[in-house]
C-alpha positions, -999 to +999 in steps of 0.1 A: -799+135-222-809+147-256-804+127-287-808+134-324-838+117-339-831+084-357-830+087-395-858+071-415-852+038-431-847+041-469-866+018-492-852-016-498-823-017-474-808-015-439-794+016-423-773+022-392-788+048-369-765+065-345-781+082-315-756+109-308-753+121-272-750+159-271-715+171-261-700+204-251-672+219-271-647+202-249-660+168-261-677+158-229-714+152-226-727+184-212-761+170-204-746+145-179-732+172-157-768+184-152-784+150-145-796+137-111-763+118-108-735+142-117-706+126-134-671+131-120-647+129-149-612+115-143-584+140-136-562+151-165-524+147-163-495+166-178-464+158-199-440+187-206-467+212-196-494+197-219-526+191-201-539+157-213-568+133-209-556+103-190-556+081-221-526+071-242-530+053-275-503+026-278-480+025-308-487-004-331-467-015-361-463-021-389-483+010-399-513+002-378-509+034-358-498+061-383-508+097-387-545+090-391-550+073-358-524+092-338-535+126-350-571+119-343-564+107-307-542+138-301-569+161-315-593+146-290-569+158-262-552+125-254-518+110-264-517+097-300-487+074-309-471+067-343-452+034-345-420+043-363-413+010-381-416+007-419-442+034-425-433+036-462-462+012-469-486+042-464-469+061-493-473+049-529-442+068-541-420+053-514-435+018-519-428+021-557-392+033-550-386+002-528-399-023-553-372-050-560-348-031-538-328-051-513-303-023-504-305-018-467-295+019-467-320+028-494-349+011-476-338+028-443-338+062-460-372+057-474-386+047-440-372+079-425-389+099-452-421+081-444-417+088-406-411+125-412-443+127-434-464+108-408-453+129-379-460+161-397-494+149-409-504+138-374-493+172-360-515+189-386-545+167-377-539+173-340-540+211-346-522+219-314-542+196-292-531+167-271-497+152-277-482+133-307-457+107-297-435+082-317-430+047-304-395+033-313-387-003-306-352-007-290-351-041-308-351-024-342-316-021-356-321+015-368-337+027-335-311+056-330-320+071-364-357+067-357-353+086-325-333+114-341-357+117-371-388+118-348-373+146-328-362+165-359-397+161-374-414+177-344-427+148-324-437+158-288-425+126-272-405+094-278-418+062-263-394+033-263-399-004-254-388-039-265-356-035-246-342-012-219-339+023-233-308+032-214-293+054-242-325+073-250-315+106-233-282+106-252-300+101-285-324+129-279-299+152-262-303+179-289-340+182-283-346+190-246-383+198-251-391+163-264-406+141-237-389+107-232-411+078-220-397+043-214-420+012-216-412-012-188-429-041-170-417-042-134-401-021-107-367-036-112-366-023-148-378+011-136-350+012-111-324+003-137-335+030-161-339+057-135-304+051-120-288+051-155-306+082-167-298+101-135-261+093-138-258+105-174-238+137-180-239+166-179-268+168-155-288+136-160-326+136-165-357+118-154-383+102-177-413+125-185-436+095-179-432+057-176-455+032-192-459-001-173-471-028-196-486-061-182-475-089-205-505-111-195-528-088-214-509-067-240-507-074-277-477-077-300-443-081-284-445-086-246-423-074-219-413-107-204-382-128-213-401-160-215-437-171-222-437-189-188-433-155-171-463-138-185-485-146-155-459-137-129-474-117-101-446-092-102-463-077-133-497-072-116-505-035-113-516-039-076-480-050-068-459-031-094-473+004-087-465+004-050-431-011-058-424+017-083-434+044-058-410+028-033-382+031-060-392+068-064-389+073-026-355+056-025-342+078-053-357+110-037-381+114-066-414+130-055-445+109-061-464+124-089-433+140-105-431+112-130-466+101-143-470+063-144-492+050-172-504+014-170-510-007-202-525-041-209-561-052-204-577-017-200-609-022-219-635-004-198-643+028-179-642+008-146-607-005-153-595+031-161-609+043-128-594+014-109-560+021-124-562+058-115-573+049-080-543+026-076-520+055-083-516+055-121-518+089-139-532+075-171-539+042-190-525+031-224-549+013-248-539-005-280-562-029-297-594-009-290-578+020-309-565-002-337-600-011-347-615+025-346-627+042-378-596+063-379-572+034-375-547+033-403-550-005-411-572-021-438-608-029-428-600-066-428-574-060-402-599-043-379-625-071-385-600-098-376-592-081-343-627-071-335-643-105-342-616-126-325-628-149-297-607-157-266-598-191-281-586-174-312-558-155-294-524-172-289-490-165-274-459-176-293-422-167-297-415-138-321-384-136-343-372-108-319-368-134-292-397-121-272-431-137-265-458-121-287-496-123-288-517-124-319-549-138-335-547-174-350-553-165-386-545-191-413-508-180-417-502-182-379-519-216-375-498-230-404-466-215-389-472-228-354-476-264-369-442-261-384-425-240-357-405-268-340-393-282-374-382-247-385-364-240-353-346-274-356-330-263-389-323-227-379-291-213-393-273-180-394-275-165-429-278-128-438-295-137-470-324-152-451-337-116-445-366-118-469-367-081-479-332-069-472-342-044-445-325-063-416-350-045-394-342-062-361-309-061-341-315-098-333-336-118-357-343-155-352-346-162-389-315-144-401-293-151-371-302-188-366-316-184-331-334-217-325-355-204-295-369-175-315-394-174-343-384-184-378-403-160-401-399-125-416-419-104-391-419-073-414-435-092-443-461-108-421-470-076-403-472-056-436-496-083-450-518-079-419-517-041-424-531-046-459-558-070-447-543-102-461-557-130-439-537-157-458-503-142-451-508-117-422-497-117-386-524-099-366-511-087-333-539-083-306-543-079-269-560-107-249-591-089-236-625-082-251-631-049-268-654-021-254-677-022-284-675-059-292-672-065-330-684-030-338-661-004-354-665+029-337-647+062-338-618+075-317-641+100-301-666+074-290-639+052-275-624+080-255-658+092-243-667+057-232-634+052-213-639+086-196-676+084-188-687+047-190-714+058-214-716+042-249-734+059-278-763+037-290-761+023-325-793+007-336-797-015-367-832-010-383-845-035-408-873-021-429-905-040-425-916-059-456-942-041-477 
């Protein structure tokens, strides 16, 4: 392999030296294919006729995966995903228009404007490569409008989780070229969605892919009804993949007709290969993409996720009534100390919505749901997006990151997942005179 020579240290300081591995125009390391041990790259897969690298960047809100990250991942030939919730915080004019505004309809309209802008910017960055998807949470009250706006703005795919997306084909009916991808956790959920979609009139349809997310490892909201279920064996890929293929057989769906994408805990080349060997068509990765150079969140956000140790990561109940996983930052530590007390005095009151957006269909704080979280999730996630450690809720997956605490580029992360080869970054300290 050839590498560019390291830069010379400048007087009086440290420099980061990146030894760049040479690549062909396709983005792969051309030198590797000529080595004594030829590298076999993972197979590509296809969604709606688009040939894609077997890597999907997960949607992360609020604003963590916006046009910068999603567009860059798509430009690399993979699937980049924008999270649809409350993207106005990336736009100064929309943020200004929302100041001191508690009118739900106005805030909703501003968010749709932001979503339109982000999709179009991501498509421009992608420049016709890869696939640009939009993740819409079923638990969000305005999810039908998010789906319709994403389709109208030109998104290539809609990905939906945080609830069974039984009505997704109906919502996207006017856009037959938009791929529809449910996020589920077990074969039972897959069977329910498939049977419902296939029965819908006039002719029914199948998902263009299915994401299977393991709640033991994923970050953010988790696809299990209770925290005690997170380690249930029914979510293990070694079990759930064969069970899904049995569902396909029972419904006369050819294996391979619907790509299955596994998510949760994929943090190495070896795990990607193992998932593909088990029958998956691709893997979905979240946290590792969130901390890349192109990630849309504040540098403090990336540092919190990248530097978190295993003991810093905790699972708790979100206001959405689902288990969630995040880093124990000062706000979360303080909240968890008070959680039982707050749940004990939970009461239904629309005015408890801190910002007036009423973002969730069911909100523990607003609706007085004692088993759910008792905080404003939008406010805390926006604080994290902006890098505020004192107020932010920093969602994160459970596993270590491919580059440890280092912040690397989207291209480097994708190359590593595909090849197992990491670019070398050396820190040189100038010797004292």
